[in-house]
C-alpha positions in Angstrom: -0.1 -0.2 -0.1 1.5 3.5 -0.6 2.0 5.7 2.0 -0.5 8.7 2.0 0.6 12.2 3.5 -0.4 12.5 7.0 -3.9 13.8 8.2 -3.3 17.8 8.1 -3.8 19.1 11.5 -4.6 22.8 12.0 -4.8 24.1 15.4 -7.6 26.2 14.3 -9.3 23.7 12.7 -13.3 23.2 13.3 -15.2 20.3 13.2 -17.3 21.7 9.9 -14.0 22.9 8.3 -11.8 21.2 5.5 -8.2 20.9 5.9 -6.3 22.4 2.9 -5.6 19.8 0.0 -8.9 17.9 1.4 -9.5 16.5 -2.3 -5.9 15.3 -2.9 -5.7 13.7 0.1 -8.5 11.8 -0.3 -8.0 10.7 -3.8 -4.3 9.3 -2.6 -6.5 7.7 0.4 -9.0 5.6 -2.5 -6.3 5.1 -4.5 -4.4 3.0 -1.7 -7.5 1.3 -0.9 -8.3 -0.1 -4.2 -5.6 -2.5 -3.9 -6.5 -4.1 -0.9 -9.6 -6.8 -0.7 -12.9 -5.5 0.5 -13.2 -8.3 3.0 -9.7 -7.8 4.7 -10.5 -3.8 5.1 -14.1 -5.1 6.2 -12.5 -7.0 9.2 -10.1 -4.8 10.0 -12.2 -1.9 10.6 -15.5 -4.0 12.2 -17.8 -3.2 9.1 -19.9 -5.5 7.2 -19.3 -5.9 3.7 -21.6 -7.0 1.2 -21.4 -7.5 -3.0 -24.0 -5.8 -4.7 -22.4 -6.8 -8.2 -19.3 -8.3 -9.4 -16.2 -6.4 -8.2 -18.7 -3.8 -6.5 -20.3 -3.4 -3.0 -20.7 -1.5 -0.1 -19.4 -1.6 3.2 -21.7 -0.8 6.3 -20.6 0.8 9.7 -21.7 3.3 12.3 -20.3 6.9 12.9 -21.4 7.9 15.9 -25.1 7.3 16.0 -25.6 7.2 12.8 -25.5 4.1 10.1 -22.9 4.8 7.0 -22.4 3.2 3.8 -19.1 3.2 2.1 -19.2 2.2 -1.6 -16.4 -0.3 -3.1 -14.4 0.2 -5.2 -14.7 4.0 -5.4 -15.0 4.6 -1.1 -17.3 7.4 -1.0 -19.7 7.4 2.1 -23.0 8.3 2.4 -26.2 8.0 4.8 -28.9 5.4 4.5 -30.6 7.9 2.5 -27.6 8.3 -0.4 -26.6 11.8 0.8 -22.9 12.4 0.8 -20.8 13.0 4.1 -19.3 16.4 4.4 -15.6 16.2 2.9 -13.7 16.3 6.2 -16.2 13.1 7.4 -15.3 11.6 4.1 -11.6 12.2 4.8 -11.7 11.0 8.2 -13.4 7.6 7.2 -10.7 7.3 4.5 -8.2 7.4 7.2 -10.1 5.1 9.0 -10.4 2.5 6.5 -6.3 3.3 5.6 -5.1 3.2 9.1 -7.3 0.3 10.8 -4.9 -2.7 11.6 -7.6 -4.8 13.2 -5.8 -5.1 16.5 -7.7 -5.9 19.6 -9.0 -2.9 21.7 -6.7 -2.6 24.9 -9.6 -1.3 27.3 -7.1 1.2 29.0 -8.0 4.9 28.3 -5.6 7.4 28.0 -5.4 11.3 27.6 -4.7 12.5 23.6 -1.4 13.5 25.1 -0.3 10.2 25.8 -1.4 8.8 22.4 1.7 8.4 19.9 2.4 11.9 18.4 -0.4 13.9 20.5 1.9 15.6 23.2 2.6 18.4 20.7 -1.0 18.7 19.8 -2.4 18.3 23.3 -3.1 22.2 24.1 -4.8 23.0 21.1 -6.8 19.9 21.4 -7.6 20.5 24.8 -8.7 24.3 23.7 -11.4 22.7 21.3 -13.0 19.9 23.2 -13.2 19.7 27.2 -12.6 23.8 27.2 -15.3 24.1 25.4 -17.4 21.6 27.2 -16.8 23.6 30.3 -17.7 26.7 28.5 -20.8 24.8 28.0 -22.1 23.1 30.8 -19.9 24.7 33.5 -20.7 24.1 37.3 -23.5 22.2 36.1 -22.9 18.4 36.7 -26.5 17.3 35.5 -26.9 19.2 32.4 -23.7 17.4 31.3 -25.1 14.3 32.0 -28.2 15.1 30.3 -26.7 15.7 27.1 -24.4 12.8 27.4 -27.3 10.3 28.0 -29.2 12.0 25.1 -26.6 11.2 22.9 -26.3 7.3 24.1 -23.6 7.9 26.1 -22.8 4.8 28.4 -21.9 6.0 32.1 -18.4 5.1 33.0 -16.8 5.0 36.9 -14.5 8.0 36.5 -14.4 11.6 37.6 -17.8 12.8 38.7 -19.1 11.6 35.7 -17.9 10.0 32.5 -19.4 8.7 29.6 -17.9 6.6 26.7 -19.1 6.7 23.1 -18.4 4.3 20.0 -17.6 6.6 17.6 -16.5 4.7 15.2 -16.8 0.9 15.4 -12.9 0.1 16.7 -12.9 3.8 18.1 -14.2 4.1 21.5 -13.7 7.9 23.4 -14.6 8.5 27.1 -15.7 11.9 28.0 -14.9 12.8 31.6 -16.1 15.7 33.9 -14.8 17.2 37.2 -17.5 19.7 38.7 -15.8 22.7 39.8 -17.0 25.1 42.6 -16.9 28.6 43.6 -12.8 28.8 43.6 -12.1 26.5 41.3 -13.5 25.7 37.5 -14.8 22.5 36.2 -12.7 20.3 34.0 -13.6 18.0 30.9 -11.0 16.0 29.1 -11.4 13.0 26.3 -10.2 9.9 26.5 -9.2 7.2 24.0 -8.5 3.7 24.0 -5.0 3.3 23.8 -5.1 1.4 20.6 -6.3 4.4 18.5 -3.6 5.2 16.7 -4.1 1.9 15.2 -7.1 2.9 13.8 -6.9 6.9 13.1 -3.8 8.9 12.6 -3.5 11.4 15.5 -4.9 14.2 13.6 -7.9 11.7 12.9 -8.3 11.5 16.9 -8.0 15.2 17.0 -11.0 15.9 14.6 -13.2 12.6 16.1 -12.7 14.2 19.8 -13.7 17.8 18.4 -16.7 16.6 16.5 -17.9 14.3 20.0 -17.5 17.4 21.8 -19.8 19.6 19.3 -22.5 16.5 19.2 -22.3 17.1 23.3 -22.7 21.1 23.1 -25.5 20.7 20.6 -27.0 18.3 22.8 -26.9 20.5 25.8 -28.5 23.1 24.0 -31.6 21.5 22.9 
């Protein structure tokens, strides 16, 4: 398999923005993936592959709480209704398929900084994930809990409140919250299984975490 350029990280990147060179990067990844058997990719990613016609088919997997279809051999990802996903999600899923090794999860939660390559980006990552959650929920632990429960998060025995989310079939993310008081502000962090970079490059983990934080914030506003 060829070795495409790294996922383009940008300190100011927001979930709905596209990094520069996205189309070229996506093309490189699609070309690399087309060299691999669909069944192998399905086994590595935890997706389900079905043949539609000879030499063609589709992958079925979940992204957060939505079922996604991916065409083979074109690797275009759509909703069940046939709508193409935004370009940043297309790229993230392409990286997921390209990076996935199929290794077992470690069931050990680690910080973004403790993932390989994460330390140099950790301050920026915290700024648009945990810090944004604290801006939204402040001292209200109950509102954080309600937002996470609305999204189907599974409670975990950590911090004052914590919820795990199966963001991709092999990439769970844990969101923790420590409630502050009049003297100390609240704190929130997102944690990954220690195997996360076996499934996404570090910048893909950053974007996945920021997307999850955004979903929790939007759930808290509705």
